[in-house]
OpenMM code with the backbone's topology and positions (N, CA, C; nanometers):
from openmm import Vec3, app, unit

residues = "MET GLU PRO VAL VAL SER VAL ARG GLY LEU SER LYS ARG TYR GLY THR VAL GLU ALA LEU SER GLY VAL GLY LEU ASP ALA GLN SER GLY GLU VAL LEU ALA LEU VAL GLY PRO ASN GLY ALA GLY LYS THR THR LEU LEU LYS SER LEU ALA GLY LEU VAL THR PRO ASP ALA GLY THR VAL TRP VAL ASP GLY ARG ALA ALA PHE CYS GLY SER GLY GLU ARG SER LEU PHE TRP ARG LEU THR PRO GLU GLN SER LEU ARG PHE PHE THR GLY LEU SER GLY ARG GLU PRO VAL VAL VAL GLU ASP ARG ALA THR ARG ALA LEU ILE ASP PHE ASP LEU ASN GLY GLU SER LYS ARG PRO VAL GLY THR ALA SER ALA GLY ILE ARG GLN ARG VAL ASN LEU ALA ARG LEU PHE ALA VAL PRO GLU ALA LEU LEU LEU PHE ASP GLU PRO THR GLN ILE ARG ALA ALA ALA SER ALA GLU ALA PHE TRP SER LEU ALA ARG LYS GLU ALA GLU ALA GLY ARG ALA VAL".split()
positions = [
    Vec3(0.0849, -0.1189, 0.0000),
    Vec3(0.0000, 0.0000, 0.0000),
    Vec3(0.0888, 0.1244, 0.0000),
    Vec3(0.0559, 0.2163, -0.0874),
    Vec3(0.1284, 0.3433, -0.0991),
    Vec3(0.0929, 0.4343, 0.0189),
    Vec3(0.1916, 0.4966, 0.0830),
    Vec3(0.1608, 0.5871, 0.1949),
    Vec3(0.0961, 0.7171, 0.1462),
    Vec3(0.0228, 0.7815, 0.2355),
    Vec3(-0.0333, 0.9137, 0.2080),
    Vec3(0.0761, 1.0186, 0.2252),
    Vec3(0.1694, 0.9901, 0.3165),
    Vec3(0.2821, 1.0793, 0.3451),
    Vec3(0.4092, 0.9966, 0.3529),
    Vec3(0.5151, 1.0478, 0.2914),
    Vec3(0.6463, 0.9858, 0.3032),
    Vec3(0.7501, 1.0960, 0.3224),
    Vec3(0.8264, 1.0853, 0.4289),
    Vec3(0.9293, 1.1842, 0.4628),
    Vec3(1.0619, 1.1105, 0.4732),
    Vec3(1.1659, 1.1640, 0.4094),
    Vec3(1.2984, 1.1024, 0.4127),
    Vec3(1.4057, 1.2082, 0.4362),
    Vec3(1.4846, 1.1898, 0.5411),
    Vec3(1.6018, 1.2742, 0.5665),
    Vec3(1.5714, 1.4214, 0.5843),
    Vec3(1.4562, 1.4552, 0.6408),
    Vec3(1.4146, 1.5943, 0.6520),
    Vec3(1.4954, 1.6692, 0.7578),
    Vec3(1.5515, 1.7824, 0.7172),
    Vec3(1.6292, 1.8678, 0.8079),
    Vec3(1.5897, 2.0130, 0.7872),
    Vec3(1.5922, 2.0874, 0.8978),
    Vec3(1.5594, 2.2303, 0.8931),
    Vec3(1.6305, 2.3007, 1.0070),
    Vec3(1.6965, 2.4112, 0.9736),
    Vec3(1.7636, 2.4956, 1.0732),
    Vec3(1.7038, 2.6350, 1.0698),
    Vec3(1.6953, 2.6945, 1.1865),
    Vec3(1.6591, 2.8356, 1.2009),
    Vec3(1.7793, 2.9011, 1.2670),
    Vec3(1.8676, 2.9595, 1.1861),
    Vec3(1.9911, 3.0155, 1.2405),
    Vec3(2.0768, 2.9040, 1.2989),
    Vec3(2.1053, 2.9112, 1.4272),
    Vec3(2.1874, 2.8091, 1.4912),
    Vec3(2.1038, 2.6957, 1.5508),
    Vec3(1.9723, 2.7066, 1.5432),
    Vec3(1.8843, 2.6052, 1.6013),
    Vec3(1.8496, 2.4993, 1.4960),
    Vec3(1.8791, 2.3759, 1.5295),
    Vec3(1.8457, 2.2644, 1.4414),
    Vec3(1.7073, 2.2121, 1.4820),
    Vec3(1.6049, 2.2481, 1.4027),
    Vec3(1.4669, 2.2095, 1.4354),
    Vec3(1.4392, 2.0644, 1.3966),
    Vec3(1.4921, 2.0219, 1.2831),
    Vec3(1.4755, 1.8848, 1.2353),
    Vec3(1.6098, 1.8337, 1.1862),
    Vec3(1.6362, 1.7071, 1.2114),
    Vec3(1.7623, 1.6485, 1.1673),
    Vec3(1.7393, 1.5056, 1.1192),
    Vec3(1.7319, 1.4884, 0.9881),
    Vec3(1.7198, 1.3563, 0.9288),
    Vec3(1.5914, 1.2814, 0.9610),
    Vec3(1.4813, 1.3524, 0.9720),
    Vec3(1.3539, 1.2900, 1.0087),
    Vec3(1.3001, 1.2059, 0.8929),
    Vec3(1.2456, 1.0912, 0.9272),
    Vec3(1.1814, 1.0051, 0.8289),
    Vec3(1.0578, 0.9400, 0.8874),
    Vec3(0.9530, 0.9306, 0.8064),
    Vec3(0.8304, 0.8615, 0.8493),
    Vec3(0.7412, 0.8373, 0.7306),
    Vec3(0.6523, 0.7412, 0.7461),
    Vec3(0.5465, 0.7144, 0.6500),
    Vec3(0.4151, 0.7123, 0.7258),
    Vec3(0.3087, 0.7572, 0.6598),
    Vec3(0.1740, 0.7483, 0.7159),
    Vec3(0.0811, 0.6937, 0.6089),
    Vec3(0.0041, 0.5953, 0.6468),
    Vec3(-0.0911, 0.5312, 0.5565),
    Vec3(-0.2302, 0.5884, 0.5775),
    Vec3(-0.3171, 0.5746, 0.4767),
    Vec3(-0.4563, 0.6103, 0.5010),
    Vec3(-0.5090, 0.5151, 0.6069),
    Vec3(-0.5965, 0.5714, 0.6893),
    Vec3(-0.6543, 0.4938, 0.7978),
    Vec3(-0.5733, 0.4966, 0.9260),
    Vec3(-0.4654, 0.5733, 0.9281),
    Vec3(-0.3817, 0.5822, 1.0478),
    Vec3(-0.4021, 0.7140, 1.1209),
    Vec3(-0.3903, 0.7065, 1.2529),
    Vec3(-0.3837, 0.8247, 1.3371),
    Vec3(-0.2460, 0.8209, 1.4019),
    Vec3(-0.1644, 0.9194, 1.3707),
    Vec3(-0.0291, 0.9284, 1.4278),
    Vec3(-0.0210, 1.0497, 1.5188),
    Vec3(0.0540, 1.0374, 1.6266),
    Vec3(0.0754, 1.1500, 1.7173),
    Vec3(0.2252, 1.1699, 1.7351),
    Vec3(0.2682, 1.2946, 1.7268),
    Vec3(0.4068, 1.3303, 1.7529),
    Vec3(0.4154, 1.3777, 1.8980),
    Vec3(0.5047, 1.3177, 1.9732),
    Vec3(0.5196, 1.3521, 2.1131),
    Vec3(0.6638, 1.3950, 2.1367),
    Vec3(0.6808, 1.5040, 2.2094),
    Vec3(0.8152, 1.5513, 2.2415),
    Vec3(0.8077, 1.6826, 2.3154),
    Vec3(0.9203, 1.7231, 2.3707),
    Vec3(0.9225, 1.8490, 2.4467),
    Vec3(0.9094, 1.9706, 2.3552),
    Vec3(0.8802, 2.0849, 2.4147),
    Vec3(0.8786, 2.2107, 2.3387),
    Vec3(1.0123, 2.2274, 2.2690),
    Vec3(1.0067, 2.2724, 2.1444),
    Vec3(1.1294, 2.2953, 2.0689),
    Vec3(1.1848, 2.1718, 2.0015),
    Vec3(1.1121, 2.0602, 2.0057),
    Vec3(1.1623, 1.9357, 1.9469),
    Vec3(1.1449, 1.9295, 1.7949),
    Vec3(1.0685, 2.0239, 1.7363),
    Vec3(1.0515, 2.0275, 1.5917),
    Vec3(0.9186, 1.9735, 1.5424),
    Vec3(0.8262, 1.9457, 1.6322),
    Vec3(0.6963, 1.8900, 1.5919),
    Vec3(0.6216, 1.9847, 1.4978),
    Vec3(0.6113, 2.1115, 1.5339),
    Vec3(0.5406, 2.2088, 1.4507),
    Vec3(0.6128, 2.2297, 1.3180),
    Vec3(0.7434, 2.2341, 1.3190),
    Vec3(0.8202, 2.2488, 1.1957),
    Vec3(0.7939, 2.1319, 1.1019),
    Vec3(0.7877, 2.0102, 1.1565),
    Vec3(0.7583, 1.8936, 1.0739),
    Vec3(0.6184, 1.9036, 1.0138),
    Vec3(0.5196, 1.9378, 1.0954),
    Vec3(0.3827, 1.9504, 1.0445),
    Vec3(0.3724, 2.0584, 0.9370),
    Vec3(0.4376, 2.1716, 0.9604),
    Vec3(0.4340, 2.2791, 0.8613),
    Vec3(0.5066, 2.2394, 0.7327),
    Vec3(0.6097, 2.1572, 0.7434),
    Vec3(0.6784, 2.1058, 0.6244),
    Vec3(0.5861, 2.0141, 0.5449),
    Vec3(0.5101, 1.9297, 0.6159),
    Vec3(0.4156, 1.8410, 0.5480),
    Vec3(0.3061, 1.9196, 0.4781),
    Vec3(0.2653, 2.0309, 0.5382),
    Vec3(0.1599, 2.1150, 0.4802),
    Vec3(0.2119, 2.2073, 0.3710),
    Vec3(0.3432, 2.2124, 0.3505),
    Vec3(0.4003, 2.2996, 0.2491),
    Vec3(0.4169, 2.4435, 0.2944),
    Vec3(0.4094, 2.4668, 0.4249),
    Vec3(0.4229, 2.6025, 0.4787),
    Vec3(0.5662, 2.6375, 0.5168),
    Vec3(0.6518, 2.5365, 0.5304),
    Vec3(0.7936, 2.5554, 0.5620),
    Vec3(0.8735, 2.4746, 0.4609),
    Vec3(0.9761, 2.5347, 0.4054),
    Vec3(1.0637, 2.4651, 0.3122),
    Vec3(1.1824, 2.4069, 0.3888),
    Vec3(1.1973, 2.2755, 0.3864),
    Vec3(1.3104, 2.2145, 0.4570),
    Vec3(1.4429, 2.2473, 0.3890),
    Vec3(1.5501, 2.2389, 0.4656),
    Vec3(1.6836, 2.2621, 0.4105),
    Vec3(1.7348, 2.1401, 0.3347),
    Vec3(1.6924, 2.0206, 0.3772),
    Vec3(1.7355, 1.8965, 0.3136),
    Vec3(1.6267, 1.7913, 0.3329),
    Vec3(1.6317, 1.6901, 0.2459),
    Vec3(1.5371, 1.5805, 0.2558),
    Vec3(1.4199, 1.5979, 0.1618),
    Vec3(1.3303, 1.4999, 0.1658),
    Vec3(1.2138, 1.5027, 0.0782),
    Vec3(1.0854, 1.4819, 0.1582),
    Vec3(0.9812, 1.5476, 0.1118),
    Vec3(0.8464, 1.5317, 0.1658),
    Vec3(0.7566, 1.5000, 0.0478),
    Vec3(0.6857, 1.3881, 0.0569),
    Vec3(0.5902, 1.3519, -0.0457),
    Vec3(0.4548, 1.3344, 0.0196),
    Vec3(0.3536, 1.4063, -0.0314),
    Vec3(0.2161, 1.3973, 0.0182),
    Vec3(0.1274, 1.3639, -0.0999),
    Vec3(0.0492, 1.2573, -0.0865),
    Vec3(-0.0433, 1.2142, -0.1913),
    Vec3(-0.1681, 1.3010, -0.1844),
    Vec3(-0.1773, 1.3997, -0.2697),
    Vec3(-0.2899, 1.4922, -0.2667),
    Vec3(-0.2576, 1.6142, -0.1825),
    Vec3(-0.3616, 1.6766, -0.1283),
    Vec3(-0.3429, 1.7969, -0.0480),
    Vec3(-0.3568, 1.7635, 0.0987),
    Vec3(-0.2837, 1.8382, 0.1794),
    Vec3(-0.2934, 1.8239, 0.3242),
    Vec3(-0.3662, 1.9452, 0.3791),
    Vec3(-0.4447, 1.9240, 0.4820),
    Vec3(-0.5129, 2.0329, 0.5513),
    Vec3(-0.4459, 2.0503, 0.6866),
    Vec3(-0.4087, 2.1739, 0.7207),
    Vec3(-0.3307, 2.2016, 0.8414),
    Vec3(-0.4092, 2.2899, 0.9373),
    Vec3(-0.4067, 2.2541, 1.0645),
    Vec3(-0.4690, 2.3329, 1.1714),
    Vec3(-0.3610, 2.3661, 1.2734),
    Vec3(-0.3181, 2.4917, 1.2770),
    Vec3(-0.2170, 2.5346, 1.3723),
    Vec3(-0.2716, 2.5455, 1.5133),
    Vec3(-0.1831, 2.5661, 1.6081),
    Vec3(-0.2258, 2.5737, 1.7474),
    Vec3(-0.2795, 2.7117, 1.7834),
    Vec3(-0.2575, 2.8109, 1.6997),
    Vec3(-0.3064, 2.9456, 1.7275),
    Vec3(-0.4490, 2.9645, 1.6779),
    Vec3(-0.5100, 3.0712, 1.7197),
    Vec3(-0.6478, 3.0994, 1.6814),
    Vec3(-0.6561, 3.1931, 1.5617),
    Vec3(-0.5462, 3.2435, 1.5133),
    Vec3(-0.5494, 3.3459, 1.4085),
    Vec3(-0.5655, 3.2885, 1.2687),
    Vec3(-0.5935, 3.1601, 1.2575),
    Vec3(-0.6173, 3.1040, 1.1248),
    Vec3(-0.7640, 3.1135, 1.0852),
    Vec3(-0.8440, 3.1820, 1.1671),
    Vec3(-0.9855, 3.2049, 1.1380),
    Vec3(-1.0080, 3.3518, 1.1060),
    Vec3(-1.1148, 3.3795, 1.0329),
    Vec3(-1.1563, 3.5171, 1.0099),
    Vec3(-1.2527, 3.5542, 1.1218),
    Vec3(-1.2139, 3.6432, 1.2078),
    Vec3(-1.2865, 3.6706, 1.3313),
    Vec3(-1.4231, 3.7339, 1.3094),
    Vec3(-1.4483, 3.7926, 1.1922),
    Vec3(-1.5789, 3.8543, 1.1660),
    Vec3(-1.6821, 3.7532, 1.1163),
    Vec3(-1.6358, 3.6367, 1.0743),
    Vec3(-1.7281, 3.5332, 1.0286),
    Vec3(-1.7812, 3.4543, 1.1478),
    Vec3(-1.9002, 3.4016, 1.1327),
    Vec3(-1.9561, 3.3118, 1.2339),
    Vec3(-1.8928, 3.1733, 1.2147),
    Vec3(-1.9052, 3.0835, 1.3125),
    Vec3(-1.8556, 2.9469, 1.2917),
    Vec3(-1.9166, 2.8817, 1.1674),
    Vec3(-2.0459, 2.9022, 1.1471),
    Vec3(-2.1137, 2.8458, 1.0304),
    Vec3(-2.0530, 2.8996, 0.9008),
    Vec3(-2.0332, 3.0311, 0.8924),
    Vec3(-1.9732, 3.0920, 0.7731),
    Vec3(-1.8291, 3.0445, 0.7545),
    Vec3(-1.7559, 3.0328, 0.8637),
    Vec3(-1.6166, 2.9864, 0.8576),
    Vec3(-1.6082, 2.8468, 0.7987),
    Vec3(-1.6930, 2.7574, 0.8472),
    Vec3(-1.6894, 2.6197, 0.7979),
    Vec3(-1.7282, 2.6120, 0.6509),
    Vec3(-1.8262, 2.6901, 0.6105),
    Vec3(-1.8634, 2.6915, 0.4682),
    Vec3(-1.7500, 2.7482, 0.3820),
    Vec3(-1.6872, 2.8546, 0.4296),
    Vec3(-1.5784, 2.9174, 0.3548),
    Vec3(-1.4622, 2.8198, 0.3357),
    Vec3(-1.4098, 2.7645, 0.4464),
    Vec3(-1.2927, 2.6776, 0.4365),
    Vec3(-1.3235, 2.5487, 0.3612),
    Vec3(-1.4423, 2.4939, 0.3801),
    Vec3(-1.4803, 2.3734, 0.3068),
    Vec3(-1.4967, 2.4062, 0.1590),
    Vec3(-1.5485, 2.5245, 0.1291),
    Vec3(-1.5655, 2.5669, -0.0095),
    Vec3(-1.4348, 2.5800, -0.0852),
    Vec3(-1.3257, 2.6067, -0.0143),
    Vec3(-1.1949, 2.6181, -0.0795),
    Vec3(-1.1489, 2.4862, -0.1417),
    Vec3(-1.2108, 2.3767, -0.1003),
    Vec3(-1.1726, 2.2454, -0.1536),
    Vec3(-1.2189, 2.2264, -0.2984),
    Vec3(-1.3057, 2.3175, -0.3464),
    Vec3(-1.3521, 2.3079, -0.4839),
    Vec3(-1.4644, 2.2080, -0.5045),
    Vec3(-1.5236, 2.1599, -0.3962),
    Vec3(-1.6333, 2.0632, -0.4056),
    Vec3(-1.7645, 2.1327, -0.4422),
    Vec3(-1.8603, 2.0531, -0.4827),
    Vec3(-1.9935, 2.1028, -0.5163),
    Vec3(-2.0568, 2.1683, -0.3938),
    Vec3(-2.1386, 2.2734, -0.4138),
    Vec3(-2.2015, 2.3419, -0.3004),
    Vec3(-2.2791, 2.2501, -0.2066),
    Vec3(-2.3455, 2.1484, -0.2596),
    Vec3(-2.4210, 2.0580, -0.1732),
    Vec3(-2.3267, 1.9785, -0.0818),
    Vec3(-2.2094, 1.9418, -0.1311),
    Vec3(-2.1102, 1.8711, -0.0499),
    Vec3(-2.0547, 1.9650, 0.0567),
    Vec3(-2.0246, 2.0883, 0.0189),
    Vec3(-1.9753, 2.1887, 0.1135),
    Vec3(-2.0754, 2.2074, 0.2265),
    Vec3(-2.2016, 2.2247, 0.1900),
    Vec3(-2.3072, 2.2458, 0.2900),
    Vec3(-2.3187, 2.1261, 0.3833),
    Vec3(-2.3168, 2.0062, 0.3289),
    Vec3(-2.3295, 1.8850, 0.4091),
    Vec3(-2.2135, 1.8697, 0.5070),
    Vec3(-2.0911, 1.8898, 0.4590),
    Vec3(-1.9730, 1.8726, 0.5447),
    Vec3(-1.9670, 1.9809, 0.6521),
    Vec3(-2.0028, 2.1050, 0.6159),
    Vec3(-2.0017, 2.2139, 0.7140),
    Vec3(-2.1070, 2.1888, 0.8218),
    Vec3(-2.2245, 2.1455, 0.7822),
    Vec3(-2.3316, 2.1163, 0.8782),
    Vec3(-2.2919, 2.0025, 0.9711),
    Vec3(-2.2320, 1.8986, 0.9151),
    Vec3(-2.1869, 1.7853, 0.9973),
    Vec3(-2.0814, 1.8289, 1.0986),
    Vec3(-1.9886, 1.9160, 1.0566),
    Vec3(-1.8841, 1.9629, 1.1488),
    Vec3(-1.9436, 2.0472, 1.2609),
    Vec3(-2.0444, 2.1290, 1.2306),
    Vec3(-2.1118, 2.2061, 1.3364),
    Vec3(-2.1708, 2.1126, 1.4418),
    Vec3(-2.2294, 2.0034, 1.3974),
    Vec3(-2.2888, 1.9068, 1.4895),
    Vec3(-2.1798, 1.8312, 1.5656),
    Vec3(-2.0797, 1.7790, 1.4926),
    Vec3(-1.9733, 1.6999, 1.5561),
    Vec3(-1.9002, 1.7771, 1.6645),
    Vec3(-1.8857, 1.9085, 1.6460),
    Vec3(-1.8119, 1.9895, 1.7424),
    Vec3(-1.9038, 2.0729, 1.8313),
    Vec3(-2.0320, 2.0376, 1.8322),
    Vec3(-2.1305, 2.1007, 1.9207),
    Vec3(-2.1249, 2.2533, 1.9091),
    Vec3(-2.1303, 2.3014, 1.7851),
    Vec3(-2.1209, 2.4448, 1.7583),
    Vec3(-2.2521, 2.5074, 1.7124),
    Vec3(-2.3586, 2.4313, 1.7058),
    Vec3(-2.4852, 2.4876, 1.6582),
    Vec3(-2.5312, 2.6064, 1.7408),
    Vec3(-2.5144, 2.6013, 1.8717),
    Vec3(-2.5542, 2.7130, 1.9569),
    Vec3(-2.4670, 2.8354, 1.9391),
    Vec3(-2.3514, 2.8190, 1.8793),
    Vec3(-2.2556, 2.9280, 1.8581),
    Vec3(-2.2492, 2.9705, 1.7122),
    Vec3(-2.3307, 2.9089, 1.6273),
    Vec3(-2.3115, 2.9220, 1.4827),
    Vec3(-2.3461, 3.0582, 1.4244),
    Vec3(-2.4130, 3.1450, 1.4988),
    Vec3(-2.4595, 3.2719, 1.4423),
    Vec3(-2.3844, 3.3955, 1.4924),
    Vec3(-2.2909, 3.3804, 1.5866),
    Vec3(-2.2179, 3.4988, 1.6339),
    Vec3(-2.0735, 3.4934, 1.5856),
    Vec3(-2.0117, 3.6090, 1.5613),
    Vec3(-1.8744, 3.6115, 1.5075),
    Vec3(-1.7746, 3.5369, 1.5956),
    Vec3(-1.6830, 3.4686, 1.5302),
    Vec3(-1.5800, 3.3928, 1.6004),
    Vec3(-1.5007, 3.4824, 1.6951),
    Vec3(-1.4769, 3.6069, 1.6558),
    Vec3(-1.3985, 3.6990, 1.7382),
    Vec3(-1.4618, 3.7315, 1.8721),
    Vec3(-1.5921, 3.7097, 1.8864),
    Vec3(-1.6596, 3.7371, 2.0146),
    Vec3(-1.6721, 3.6114, 2.0995),
    Vec3(-1.6294, 3.4987, 2.0490),
    Vec3(-1.6424, 3.3711, 2.1193),
    Vec3(-1.5255, 3.3487, 2.2151),
    Vec3(-1.5424, 3.2543, 2.3050),
    Vec3(-1.4355, 3.2179, 2.3987),
    Vec3(-1.3222, 3.1475, 2.3243),
    Vec3(-1.2081, 3.1364, 2.3883),
    Vec3(-1.0932, 3.0672, 2.3277),
    Vec3(-1.1278, 2.9220, 2.2971),
    Vec3(-1.2042, 2.8585, 2.3840),
    Vec3(-1.2433, 2.7194, 2.3615),
    Vec3(-1.3308, 2.7028, 2.2387),
    Vec3(-1.4243, 2.7949, 2.2195),
    Vec3(-1.5113, 2.7908, 2.1009),
    Vec3(-1.4279, 2.8128, 1.9757),
    Vec3(-1.3374, 2.9111, 1.9797),
    Vec3(-1.2521, 2.9368, 1.8624),
    Vec3(-1.1689, 2.8131, 1.8280),
    Vec3(-1.1178, 2.7443, 1.9294),
    Vec3(-1.0396, 2.6237, 1.9046),
    Vec3(-1.1280, 2.5152, 1.8421),
    Vec3(-1.2524, 2.5011, 1.8879),
    Vec3(-1.3434, 2.4023, 1.8299),
    Vec3(-1.3737, 2.4346, 1.6841),
    Vec3(-1.3926, 2.5632, 1.6514),
    Vec3(-1.4161, 2.6027, 1.5120),
    Vec3(-1.2926, 2.5713, 1.4281),
    Vec3(-1.1760, 2.6006, 1.4818),
    Vec3(-1.0503, 2.5743, 1.4121),
    Vec3(-1.0360, 2.4250, 1.3810),
    Vec3(-1.0666, 2.3405, 1.4776),
    Vec3(-1.0588, 2.1962, 1.4560),
    Vec3(-1.1670, 2.1491, 1.3593),
    Vec3(-1.2883, 2.2007, 1.3767),
    Vec3(-1.4009, 2.1598, 1.2918),
    Vec3(-1.3747, 2.1897, 1.1451),
    Vec3(-1.3060, 2.3013, 1.1175),
    Vec3(-1.2831, 2.3371, 0.9772),
    Vec3(-1.1948, 2.2344, 0.9071),
    Vec3(-1.1057, 2.1684, 0.9818),
    Vec3(-1.0244, 2.0654, 0.9196),
    Vec3(-1.1028, 1.9369, 0.8988),
    Vec3(-1.1814, 1.8976, 0.9972),
    Vec3(-1.2613, 1.7773, 0.9794),
    Vec3(-1.3624, 1.7949, 0.8659),
    Vec3(-1.4024, 1.9181, 0.8382),
    Vec3(-1.5010, 1.9442, 0.7327),
    Vec3(-1.4422, 1.9331, 0.5924),
    Vec3(-1.3127, 1.9578, 0.5758),
    Vec3(-1.2538, 1.9524, 0.4411),
    Vec3(-1.2317, 1.8074, 0.4000),
    Vec3(-1.2411, 1.7778, 0.2714),
    Vec3(-1.2326, 1.6392, 0.2253),
    Vec3(-1.0917, 1.5916, 0.1904),
    Vec3(-0.9898, 1.6502, 0.2478),
    Vec3(-0.8531, 1.6101, 0.2141),
    Vec3(-0.8180, 1.4748, 0.2773),
    Vec3(-0.7245, 1.4034, 0.2143),
    Vec3(-0.6853, 1.2703, 0.2622),
    Vec3(-0.5958, 1.2765, 0.3854),
    Vec3(-0.5297, 1.3917, 0.4083),
    Vec3(-0.4373, 1.4062, 0.5201),
    Vec3(-0.4765, 1.5269, 0.6039),
    Vec3(-0.4983, 1.5046, 0.7324),
    Vec3(-0.5309, 1.6121, 0.8257),
    Vec3(-0.4161, 1.6279, 0.9241),
    Vec3(-0.3620, 1.7490, 0.9340),
    Vec3(-0.2495, 1.7784, 1.0225),
    Vec3(-0.2940, 1.8743, 1.1321),
    Vec3(-0.2805, 1.8333, 1.2571),
    Vec3(-0.3199, 1.9147, 1.3709),
    Vec3(-0.1995, 1.9430, 1.4582),
    Vec3(-0.1800, 2.0681, 1.4943),
    Vec3(-0.0729, 2.1071, 1.5859),
    Vec3(-0.1363, 2.1373, 1.7217),
    Vec3(-0.1095, 2.0537, 1.8189),
    Vec3(-0.1620, 2.0664, 1.9553),
    Vec3(-0.3149, 2.0799, 1.9563),
    Vec3(-0.3853, 1.9815, 1.9012),
    Vec3(-0.5303, 1.9934, 1.8874),
    Vec3(-0.6079, 1.9946, 2.0182),
    Vec3(-0.5523, 1.9430, 2.1244),
    Vec3(-0.6254, 1.9388, 2.2519),
    Vec3(-0.5644, 2.0339, 2.3537),
    Vec3(-0.4889, 2.1309, 2.3064),
    Vec3(-0.4151, 2.2234, 2.3925),
    Vec3(-0.5022, 2.2949, 2.4955),
    Vec3(-0.6178, 2.3478, 2.4569),
    Vec3(-0.6973, 2.4260, 2.5521),
    Vec3(-0.8348, 2.3642, 2.5753),
    Vec3(-0.8462, 2.2370, 2.5476),
    Vec3(-0.9762, 2.1716, 2.5577),
    Vec3(-0.9879, 2.0935, 2.6877),
    Vec3(-1.1089, 2.0849, 2.7387),
    Vec3(-1.1370, 2.0052, 2.8575),
    Vec3(-1.1148, 1.8577, 2.8245),
    Vec3(-1.0932, 1.7767, 2.9274),
    Vec3(-1.0652, 1.6339, 2.9080),
    Vec3(-1.1738, 1.5657, 2.8256),
    Vec3(-1.3004, 1.5936, 2.8534),
    Vec3(-1.4098, 1.5321, 2.7773),
    Vec3(-1.4048, 1.5748, 2.6311),
    Vec3(-1.3724, 1.7004, 2.6056),
    Vec3(-1.3630, 1.7494, 2.4682),
    Vec3(-1.2432, 1.6875, 2.3976),
    Vec3(-1.1340, 1.6686, 2.4696),
    Vec3(-1.0163, 1.6058, 2.4101),
    Vec3(-1.0487, 1.4631, 2.3674),
    Vec3(-1.1218, 1.3906, 2.4501),
    Vec3(-1.1615, 1.2542, 2.4142),
    Vec3(-1.2523, 1.2553, 2.2913),
    Vec3(-1.3418, 1.3544, 2.2840),
    Vec3(-1.4292, 1.3668, 2.1669),
    Vec3(-1.3457, 1.3918, 2.0411),
    Vec3(-1.2407, 1.4744, 2.0525),
    Vec3(-1.1529, 1.4996, 1.9380),
    Vec3(-1.0895, 1.3689, 1.8901),
    Vec3(-1.0315, 1.2908, 1.9835),
    Vec3(-0.9646, 1.1668, 1.9449),
    Vec3(-1.0642, 1.0655, 1.8887),
    Vec3(-1.1860, 1.0667, 1.9381),
    Vec3(-1.2897, 0.9796, 1.8840),
    Vec3(-1.3190, 1.0159, 1.7382),
    Vec3(-1.3309, 1.1465, 1.7100),
    Vec3(-1.3523, 1.1912, 1.5716),
    Vec3(-1.2321, 1.1580, 1.4832),
    Vec3(-1.1113, 1.1727, 1.5375),
    Vec3(-0.9900, 1.1403, 1.4611),
    Vec3(-0.9903, 0.9921, 1.4220),
    Vec3(-1.0255, 0.9041, 1.5166),
    Vec3(-1.0317, 0.7606, 1.4861),
    Vec3(-1.1402, 0.7322, 1.3812),
    Vec3(-1.2537, 0.8003, 1.3920),
    Vec3(-1.3636, 0.7832, 1.2957),
    Vec3(-1.3170, 0.8230, 1.1546),
    Vec3(-1.2447, 0.9347, 1.1445),
    Vec3(-1.1941, 0.9785, 1.0140),
    Vec3(-1.0911, 0.8812, 0.9592),
    Vec3(-1.0081, 0.8244, 1.0460),
    Vec3(-0.9106, 0.7248, 1.0023),
    Vec3(-0.9814, 0.6003, 0.9506),
    Vec3(-1.0863, 0.5581, 1.0200),
    Vec3(-1.1628, 0.4420, 0.9746),
    Vec3(-1.2266, 0.4671, 0.8382),
    Vec3(-1.2534, 0.5949, 0.8073),
    Vec3(-1.3095, 0.6322, 0.6773),
    Vec3(-1.2010, 0.6430, 0.5695),
    Vec3(-1.0742, 0.6185, 0.6062),
    Vec3(-0.9665, 0.6172, 0.5078),
    Vec3(-0.8768, 0.7379, 0.5043),
    Vec3(-0.8939, 0.8317, 0.5975),
    Vec3(-0.8064, 0.9480, 0.6006),
    Vec3(-0.6883, 0.9208, 0.6934),
    Vec3(-0.5791, 0.9918, 0.6706),
    Vec3(-0.4645, 0.9884, 0.7617),
    Vec3(-0.4716, 1.1127, 0.8484),
    Vec3(-0.4593, 1.0937, 0.9788),
    Vec3(-0.4690, 1.2046, 1.0738),
    Vec3(-0.3385, 1.2104, 1.1516),
] * unit.nanometer
topology = app.Topology()
chain = topology.addChain("A")
for resn in residues:
    res = topology.addResidue(resn, chain)
    for name in ("N", "CA", "C"):
        topology.addAtom(name, app.Element.getBySymbol(name[0]), res)
């Protein structure tokens, strides 16, 4: 089986700091992988390299199709849009038919318990709500590879378990998370 992601000999330096050194990994569809390590270990740099947001100094990154990336910050959302508008916008970028966009956005609102928050701007919501919208927008897109940077960083334990449950469900559907 061909991997969804293949990384070989990946290295990246920021000045004198070596963020990545000879990293290699493969990820198959249907897998949920987690990177664990201390702050500064290069986890975010690796994820951003997979998403095409950081150019490595050496090595190769191969991704079958497009990857969807969710950073740990909240600034990847448009704060004037509502959660509902945000999910439709980001899902619409995938180029899918409007009916598919609507269906996936609606499902993400339900999966992340955002229906009660769906009509007010993201910028007026709590940090927890913004994080749920940020995560929901990735689950809503139809890409084969979903990349999350610290997805349970500010979530309650029950919400974190719900996230991992959704991640396993998406893997069972053939996506790599």
